[in-house]
C-alpha positions as a LaTeX table, in Angstrom:
\begin{tabular}{lrrr}
\hline
Residue & $x$ (\AA) & $y$ (\AA) & $z$ (\AA) \\
\hline
Met1 & 2.91 & 0.89 & $-21.14$ \\
Ala2 & $-0.51$ & 2.51 & $-21.38$ \\
Glu3 & $-1.97$ & 4.19 & $-18.32$ \\
Val4 & $-5.06$ & 2.36 & $-17.04$ \\
Thr5 & $-7.91$ & 4.74 & $-16.33$ \\
Pro6 & $-10.62$ & 3.83 & $-13.84$ \\
Ser7 & $-14.01$ & 3.41 & $-15.44$ \\
Lys8 & $-16.83$ & 5.83 & $-14.75$ \\
Ala9 & $-18.71$ & 2.99 & $-13.03$ \\
Glu10 & $-15.74$ & 2.34 & $-10.67$ \\
Leu11 & $-15.56$ & 6.04 & $-9.76$ \\
Glu12 & $-19.30$ & 6.28 & $-9.18$ \\
Glu13 & $-19.20$ & 3.15 & $-7.00$ \\
Ala14 & $-16.37$ & 4.63 & $-4.89$ \\
Glu15 & $-18.28$ & 7.86 & $-4.45$ \\
Arg16 & $-21.48$ & 6.02 & $-3.52$ \\
Glu17 & $-19.80$ & 3.51 & $-1.19$ \\
Lys18 & $-17.42$ & 5.79 & 0.71 \\
Gly19 & $-18.40$ & 9.31 & $-0.32$ \\
Val20 & $-15.06$ & 9.96 & $-2.04$ \\
Thr21 & $-14.82$ & 12.14 & $-5.14$ \\
Pro22 & $-12.39$ & 11.49 & $-8.00$ \\
Ala23 & $-10.44$ & 14.63 & $-7.03$ \\
Glu24 & $-10.07$ & 13.34 & $-3.46$ \\
Ile25 & $-8.92$ & 9.95 & $-4.73$ \\
Glu26 & $-6.28$ & 11.65 & $-6.88$ \\
Ala27 & $-5.06$ & 13.80 & $-3.96$ \\
Trp28 & $-4.80$ & 10.85 & $-1.55$ \\
Met29 & $-3.05$ & 8.74 & $-4.19$ \\
Asp30 & $-0.52$ & 11.55 & $-4.68$ \\
Arg31 & 0.32 & 11.30 & $-0.97$ \\
Ala32 & 0.56 & 7.50 & $-1.16$ \\
Leu33 & 2.94 & 7.79 & $-4.12$ \\
Glu34 & 5.12 & 10.23 & $-2.16$ \\
Met35 & 5.40 & 7.59 & 0.56 \\
Ala36 & 6.34 & 5.00 & $-2.06$ \\
Lys37 & 9.09 & 7.33 & $-3.31$ \\
Glu38 & 10.40 & 7.67 & 0.26 \\
Ala39 & 10.46 & 3.88 & 0.56 \\
Leu40 & 12.44 & 3.60 & $-2.69$ \\
Glu41 & 14.93 & 6.22 & $-1.47$ \\
Asn42 & 15.37 & 4.11 & 1.70 \\
Gly43 & 16.11 & 0.95 & $-0.30$ \\
Glu44 & 12.66 & $-0.55$ & 0.24 \\
Val45 & 10.14 & $-1.92$ & $-2.24$ \\
Pro46 & 8.31 & 1.28 & $-3.26$ \\
Val47 & 4.84 & 0.87 & $-1.80$ \\
Gly48 & 2.92 & 3.61 & $-0.01$ \\
Cys49 & $-0.37$ & 3.33 & 1.83 \\
Leu50 & $-2.87$ & 5.65 & 3.51 \\
Met51 & $-5.95$ & 4.82 & 5.56 \\
Val52 & $-8.41$ & 7.72 & 5.57 \\
Phe53 & $-11.39$ & 8.06 & 7.92 \\
Asn54 & $-13.67$ & 11.11 & 7.66 \\
Asn55 & $-11.11$ & 12.85 & 5.45 \\
Glu56 & $-8.34$ & 12.36 & 8.05 \\
Val57 & $-5.29$ & 10.12 & 7.68 \\
Ile58 & $-5.49$ & 7.69 & 10.59 \\
Gly59 & $-2.79$ & 5.35 & 9.32 \\
Lys60 & 0.01 & 5.63 & 6.82 \\
Gly61 & 2.84 & 3.38 & 5.91 \\
Lys62 & 5.59 & 2.61 & 3.51 \\
Asn63 & 7.50 & $-0.62$ & 3.29 \\
Glu64 & 9.94 & $-1.00$ & 6.19 \\
Val65 & 11.04 & $-4.60$ & 5.63 \\
Asn66 & 14.75 & $-3.94$ & 5.08 \\
Glu67 & 14.95 & $-1.18$ & 7.69 \\
Thr68 & 13.39 & $-3.28$ & 10.44 \\
Lys69 & 14.61 & $-6.69$ & 9.21 \\
Asn70 & 10.98 & $-7.80$ & 9.64 \\
Ala71 & 9.32 & $-9.35$ & 6.59 \\
Thr72 & 5.83 & $-8.40$ & 7.82 \\
Arg73 & 6.43 & $-4.63$ & 7.79 \\
His74 & 4.67 & $-3.97$ & 4.51 \\
Ala75 & 3.13 & $-0.54$ & 3.96 \\
Glu76 & $-0.39$ & $-1.82$ & 4.65 \\
Met77 & 0.61 & $-3.53$ & 7.90 \\
Val78 & 2.32 & $-0.36$ & 9.14 \\
Ala79 & $-0.80$ & 1.65 & 8.26 \\
Ile80 & $-3.08$ & $-0.85$ & 10.01 \\
Asp81 & $-1.00$ & $-0.60$ & 13.20 \\
Gln82 & $-1.21$ & 3.20 & 13.12 \\
Ala83 & $-4.96$ & 3.13 & 12.46 \\
Arg84 & $-5.48$ & 0.76 & 15.40 \\
Asp85 & $-3.44$ & 3.10 & 17.62 \\
Trp86 & $-5.51$ & 6.06 & 16.39 \\
Cys87 & $-8.72$ & 4.25 & 17.34 \\
His88 & $-7.41$ & 3.50 & 20.83 \\
Gln89 & $-6.17$ & 7.08 & 21.36 \\
His90 & $-9.49$ & 8.56 & 20.20 \\
Lys91 & $-11.58$ & 5.92 & 22.01 \\
Lys92 & $-13.25$ & 4.91 & 18.75 \\
Asp93 & $-14.72$ & 1.50 & 17.96 \\
Leu94 & $-12.21$ & $-0.24$ & 15.70 \\
Glu95 & $-14.81$ & $-2.14$ & 13.66 \\
Glu96 & $-16.94$ & 0.94 & 13.07 \\
Val97 & $-13.94$ & 3.04 & 12.01 \\
Phe98 & $-12.60$ & 0.40 & 9.64 \\
Leu99 & $-16.00$ & $-0.03$ & 8.00 \\
His100 & $-15.82$ & 3.64 & 6.99 \\
Thr101 & $-12.11$ & 3.86 & 6.23 \\
Val102 & $-10.82$ & 4.23 & 2.69 \\
Leu103 & $-7.56$ & 2.53 & 1.78 \\
Tyr104 & $-5.20$ & 4.14 & $-0.73$ \\
Val105 & $-2.26$ & 1.98 & $-1.76$ \\
Thr106 & 0.08 & 2.29 & $-4.73$ \\
Val107 & 0.02 & $-1.40$ & $-5.70$ \\
Glu108 & $-2.38$ & $-4.24$ & $-5.11$ \\
Pro109 & $-1.81$ & $-5.71$ & $-1.63$ \\
Cys110 & $-0.04$ & $-9.05$ & $-1.31$ \\
Ile111 & $-1.98$ & $-12.00$ & 0.11 \\
Met112 & $-0.77$ & $-11.31$ & 3.68 \\
Cys113 & $-1.84$ & $-7.67$ & 3.56 \\
Ala114 & $-5.09$ & $-8.43$ & 1.74 \\
Ala115 & $-6.03$ & $-10.93$ & 4.44 \\
Ala116 & $-5.18$ & $-8.48$ & 7.23 \\
Leu117 & $-7.17$ & $-5.72$ & 5.52 \\
Arg118 & $-10.15$ & $-7.99$ & 5.09 \\
Leu119 & $-10.04$ & $-8.93$ & 8.77 \\
Met120 & $-9.80$ & $-5.27$ & 9.76 \\
Asn121 & $-12.75$ & $-4.43$ & 7.52 \\
Thr122 & $-14.88$ & $-6.87$ & 9.58 \\
Gly123 & $-14.82$ & $-9.44$ & 6.82 \\
Lys124 & $-16.34$ & $-7.18$ & 4.15 \\
Pro125 & $-14.36$ & $-7.21$ & 0.90 \\
Phe126 & $-12.54$ & $-3.96$ & 0.21 \\
Gln127 & $-13.06$ & $-2.17$ & $-3.06$ \\
Cys128 & $-10.24$ & $-1.70$ & $-5.56$ \\
Ile129 & $-10.12$ & 0.98 & $-8.21$ \\
Ala130 & $-7.26$ & 0.30 & $-10.59$ \\
Gly131 & $-5.39$ & 2.83 & $-12.60$ \\
Tyr132 & $-4.57$ & 5.84 & $-10.48$ \\
Arg133 & $-0.97$ & 6.71 & $-11.27$ \\
Ser134 & $-0.30$ & 3.04 & $-12.06$ \\
Glu135 & 2.37 & 3.85 & $-14.63$ \\
Glu136 & 4.38 & 5.80 & $-12.05$ \\
Ala137 & 3.98 & 3.05 & $-9.45$ \\
Val138 & 5.16 & 0.40 & $-11.91$ \\
Glu139 & 8.19 & 2.51 & $-12.89$ \\
Met140 & 9.21 & 2.80 & $-9.23$ \\
Leu141 & 8.93 & $-0.98$ & $-8.85$ \\
Lys142 & 11.10 & $-1.48$ & $-11.94$ \\
Thr143 & 13.68 & 0.93 & $-10.53$ \\
Phe144 & 13.79 & $-0.99$ & $-7.26$ \\
Tyr145 & 14.17 & $-4.39$ & $-8.90$ \\
Arg146 & 16.93 & $-3.17$ & $-11.25$ \\
Gln147 & 19.11 & $-2.28$ & $-8.28$ \\
Glu148 & 20.77 & $-4.72$ & $-5.97$ \\
Asn149 & 19.37 & $-5.18$ & $-2.48$ \\
Pro150 & 22.29 & $-4.75$ & $-0.04$ \\
Asn151 & 20.22 & $-6.43$ & 2.70 \\
Ala152 & 19.55 & $-9.60$ & 0.71 \\
Pro153 & 21.32 & $-12.69$ & 2.04 \\
Lys154 & 24.28 & $-13.96$ & 0.08 \\
Ser155 & 23.42 & $-16.73$ & $-2.33$ \\
Lys156 & 24.24 & $-20.21$ & $-1.05$ \\
Val157 & 23.99 & $-21.76$ & $-4.50$ \\
Arg158 & 27.35 & $-22.98$ & $-5.67$ \\
Lys159 & 28.29 & $-22.00$ & $-9.15$ \\
Lys160 & 29.30 & $-24.96$ & $-11.27$ \\
Glu161 & 32.70 & $-24.73$ & $-12.82$ \\
Cys162 & 32.71 & $-25.31$ & $-16.52$ \\
Ser163 & 35.32 & $-27.73$ & $-17.72$ \\
Lys164 & 36.24 & $-27.92$ & $-21.36$ \\
\hline
\end{tabular}
Protein backbone atom coordinates (compact mmCIF):
# COMPACT_ATOMS: atom_id res chain seq x y z
CA MET A 1 0.00 0.00 0.00
CA ALA A 2 1.47 3.34 -1.02
CA GLU A 3 1.72 6.11 1.55
CA VAL A 4 -0.56 9.04 0.71
CA THR A 5 1.23 12.35 1.00
CA PRO A 6 -0.69 15.55 1.65
CA SER A 7 -0.54 17.98 -1.23
CA LYS A 8 1.30 21.27 -0.93
CA ALA A 9 -2.05 23.06 -1.28
CA GLU A 10 -3.50 21.09 1.68
CA LEU A 11 -0.49 21.95 3.85
CA GLU A 12 -0.62 25.63 2.89
CA GLU A 13 -4.36 25.72 3.65
CA ALA A 14 -3.76 24.19 7.10
CA GLU A 15 -1.05 26.71 7.85
CA ARG A 16 -3.21 29.62 6.67
CA GLU A 17 -6.40 28.45 8.41
CA LYS A 18 -5.00 27.40 11.79
CA GLY A 19 -1.40 28.59 11.78
CA VAL A 20 -0.01 25.05 11.93
CA THR A 21 3.25 24.12 10.22
CA PRO A 22 3.89 20.75 8.56
CA ALA A 23 6.43 19.93 11.31
CA GLU A 24 3.81 20.63 13.99
CA ILE A 25 1.27 18.47 12.18
CA GLU A 26 3.77 15.62 12.06
CA ALA A 27 4.60 15.97 15.78
CA TRP A 28 0.94 16.04 16.85
CA MET A 29 0.13 13.08 14.61
CA ASP A 30 2.98 11.13 16.23
CA ARG A 31 1.27 11.66 19.59
CA ALA A 32 -2.12 10.65 18.18
CA LEU A 33 -0.58 7.46 16.77
CA GLU A 34 0.93 6.65 20.17
CA MET A 35 -2.57 6.88 21.63
CA ALA A 36 -3.86 4.57 18.89
CA LYS A 37 -1.13 2.06 19.80
CA GLU A 38 -2.22 2.22 23.45
CA ALA A 39 -5.81 1.55 22.37
CA LEU A 40 -4.68 -1.49 20.35
CA GLU A 41 -2.70 -2.81 23.33
CA ASN A 42 -5.90 -2.48 25.42
CA GLY A 43 -7.96 -4.48 22.91
CA GLU A 44 -9.65 -1.43 21.42
CA VAL A 45 -9.99 -0.29 17.82
CA PRO A 46 -6.71 1.62 17.36
CA VAL A 47 -7.78 5.24 17.02
CA GLY A 48 -6.06 8.17 18.72
CA CYS A 49 -7.17 11.78 18.82
CA LEU A 50 -5.81 15.11 20.04
CA MET A 51 -7.49 18.50 20.21
CA VAL A 52 -4.92 21.31 20.24
CA PHE A 53 -5.66 24.94 21.13
CA ASN A 54 -2.83 27.51 21.06
CA ASN A 55 -0.27 24.72 20.87
CA GLU A 56 -1.68 23.03 24.01
CA VAL A 57 -3.49 19.69 24.14
CA ILE A 58 -6.89 20.46 25.65
CA GLY A 59 -8.43 17.09 24.84
CA LYS A 60 -7.07 13.68 23.99
CA GLY A 61 -8.66 10.33 23.57
CA LYS A 62 -8.31 6.81 22.41
CA ASN A 63 -11.12 4.37 21.85
CA GLU A 64 -12.56 3.12 25.14
CA VAL A 65 -15.59 1.23 23.84
CA ASN A 66 -14.65 -2.23 25.13
CA GLU A 67 -13.17 -0.95 28.38
CA THR A 68 -16.26 1.08 29.31
CA LYS A 69 -18.84 -1.14 27.55
CA ASN A 70 -20.14 2.11 26.04
CA ALA A 71 -20.37 2.23 22.24
CA THR A 72 -20.11 6.04 22.19
CA ARG A 73 -16.64 6.21 23.76
CA HIS A 74 -14.76 6.75 20.52
CA ALA A 75 -11.45 8.61 20.66
CA GLU A 76 -13.01 11.83 19.34
CA MET A 77 -15.86 11.77 21.86
CA VAL A 78 -13.41 11.26 24.74
CA ALA A 79 -11.31 14.17 23.44
CA ILE A 80 -14.38 16.41 23.09
CA ASP A 81 -15.38 15.71 26.70
CA GLN A 82 -11.88 16.60 27.91
CA ALA A 83 -11.79 19.77 25.80
CA ARG A 84 -15.16 20.86 27.21
CA ASP A 85 -13.86 20.25 30.74
CA TRP A 86 -10.72 22.26 29.92
CA CYS A 87 -12.86 25.19 28.76
CA HIS A 88 -14.92 25.11 31.96
CA GLN A 89 -11.83 24.86 34.19
CA HIS A 90 -10.11 27.75 32.39
CA LYS A 91 -13.32 29.81 32.11
CA LYS A 92 -12.98 29.96 28.33
CA ASP A 93 -15.81 30.36 25.85
CA LEU A 94 -16.42 26.91 24.35
CA GLU A 95 -17.41 28.18 20.90
CA GLU A 96 -14.42 30.50 20.64
CA VAL A 97 -11.98 27.79 21.72
CA PHE A 98 -13.40 25.20 19.34
CA LEU A 99 -13.23 27.63 16.42
CA HIS A 100 -9.46 27.80 16.95
CA THR A 101 -8.83 24.18 17.91
CA VAL A 102 -7.03 21.79 15.59
CA LEU A 103 -8.11 18.16 15.56
CA TYR A 104 -5.54 15.41 14.98
CA VAL A 105 -7.01 11.94 14.55
CA THR A 106 -5.45 8.79 13.12
CA VAL A 107 -8.43 7.79 10.97
CA GLU A 108 -11.34 9.65 9.46
CA PRO A 109 -14.07 10.11 12.09
CA CYS A 110 -17.20 7.97 11.89
CA ILE A 111 -20.54 9.68 11.23
CA MET A 112 -21.31 10.01 14.98
CA CYS A 113 -17.97 11.63 15.74
CA ALA A 114 -18.03 13.79 12.61
CA ALA A 115 -21.44 15.15 13.60
CA ALA A 116 -20.30 15.86 17.16
CA LEU A 117 -17.15 17.58 15.90
CA ARG A 118 -19.14 19.71 13.51
CA LEU A 119 -21.49 20.76 16.31
CA MET A 120 -18.53 21.61 18.55
CA ASN A 121 -16.96 23.65 15.76
CA THR A 122 -20.09 25.86 15.76
CA GLY A 123 -21.31 24.32 12.54
CA LYS A 124 -18.22 25.17 10.49
CA PRO A 125 -16.87 22.17 8.55
CA PHE A 126 -13.56 20.90 9.88
CA GLN A 127 -10.61 20.52 7.56
CA CYS A 128 -9.09 17.14 6.78
CA ILE A 129 -5.56 16.58 5.56
CA ALA A 130 -5.13 12.99 4.49
CA GLY A 131 -1.94 11.03 4.47
CA TYR A 132 -0.02 11.64 7.67
CA ARG A 133 1.20 8.22 8.78
CA SER A 134 -1.81 6.63 7.08
CA GLU A 135 0.05 3.42 6.30
CA GLU A 136 0.86 2.89 9.98
CA ALA A 137 -2.72 3.67 11.02
CA VAL A 138 -4.11 1.19 8.49
CA GLU A 139 -1.69 -1.52 9.66
CA MET A 140 -2.87 -1.06 13.26
CA LEU A 141 -6.49 -1.40 12.11
CA LYS A 142 -5.63 -4.59 10.22
CA THR A 143 -3.92 -5.97 13.32
CA PHE A 144 -6.99 -5.26 15.42
CA TYR A 145 -9.42 -6.85 12.99
CA ARG A 146 -7.27 -9.98 12.58
CA GLN A 147 -7.59 -10.73 16.28
CA GLU A 148 -10.70 -11.88 18.03
CA ASN A 149 -12.58 -9.42 20.22
CA PRO A 150 -13.08 -11.12 23.62
CA ASN A 151 -15.79 -8.57 24.47
CA ALA A 152 -17.90 -9.28 21.40
CA PRO A 153 -21.20 -11.00 22.13
CA LYS A 154 -21.48 -14.66 21.23
CA SER A 155 -23.06 -15.28 17.87
CA LYS A 156 -26.74 -16.23 18.03
CA VAL A 157 -26.76 -17.55 14.48
CA ARG A 158 -27.30 -21.27 14.44
CA LYS A 159 -24.97 -23.20 12.25
CA LYS A 160 -26.78 -25.46 9.83
CA GLU A 161 -25.84 -29.08 9.99
CA CYS A 162 -24.87 -30.54 6.69
CA SER A 163 -26.52 -33.82 5.88
CA LYS A 164 -25.18 -36.01 3.13
